[in-house]
C-alpha positions, 0 to 999 in steps of 0.5 A, spaced: 716 642 212 722 638 215 722 632 218 724 635 225 718 640 224 714 634 223 716 630 229 715 637 233 708 637 230 706 630 231 709 630 238 704 636 240 698 632 238 694 629 243 694 621 243 687 621 240 688 626 235 694 622 233 690 616 233 685 620 228 691 622 224 693 615 223 686 613 221 686 618 216 692 616 213 691 609 213 684 610 210 687 614 204 692 609 203 686 604 203 683 608 198 689 609 193 690 601 194 682 600 191 684 605 185 690 601 184 686 595 184 680 598 180 685 600 174 689 593 174 682 589 174 682 585 167 677 586 162 674 580 162 673 581 170 670 588 169 664 585 166 662 580 172 663 586 177 657 590 179 661 596 181 662 601 175 670 602 175 670 609 172 666 611 178 670 607 183 676 610 181 674 617 181 671 616 188 677 612 191 681 618 188 676 623 192 676 619 198 684 619 198 684 626 197 679 628 203 683 623 208 690 626 206 687 633 207 684 631 213 691 628 216 694 635 213 689 639 217 690 635 224 698 635 223 698 643 222 693 644 228 688 648 224 682 651 226 676 646 226 680 640 223 677 635 228 670 637 227 672 636 219 675 630 220 670 627 224 664 629 219 669 626 213 669 619 217 662 620 218 660 621 210 665 616 208 662 611 213 655 613 210 658 612 203 661 605 204 654 603 207 650 606 201 655 603 196 654 596 199 647 597 199 647 599 191 652 594 189 651 588 193 649 582 189 651 576 193 646 573 198 652 573 203 653 580 202 645 582 203 644 578 209 650 581 213 647 588 211 643 589 217 649 587 221 653 592 217 648 598 218 648 597 226 656 597 226 656 603 222 651 607 226 655 605 232 662 607 229 658 614 227 655 615 234 662 614 237 665 619 232 660 624 233 660 623 241 668 624 241 667 630 237 662 633 242 666 631 248 672 634 245 668 641 243 664 641 250 670 639 255 676 640 252 677 648 252 685 647 252 686 647 244 681 651 240 683 648 234 679 642 236 672 645 235 
């Protein structure tokens, strides 16, 4: 795809889809950064970290791939892209929370779990509500469903 074709595809995206596209690209970059950080962690620090580094690397690559895939489908206006991206974000939110519950050791981390749980539920409800609204009331773009 040339840059002119990409500009055309991005120009055709609704404002909300553009924000969703930006979010998925940013999350993919964050996950790749987490993989890089896990690969560069000194051996003497690995023993003090509660995370399992090979799992951290594999999951980071996996989530980065999911977000790149979602961004590609949003950009190409493929059928179901909005719904699939929303569910990928929901799954990532739940994964992040479960990961924190399992690997949080410090009292500070443990004390903020209820707040993070409420925050994640709130964000997930917004995402699901957004998808529902788009599916229910936006009939102009069938690729949103």
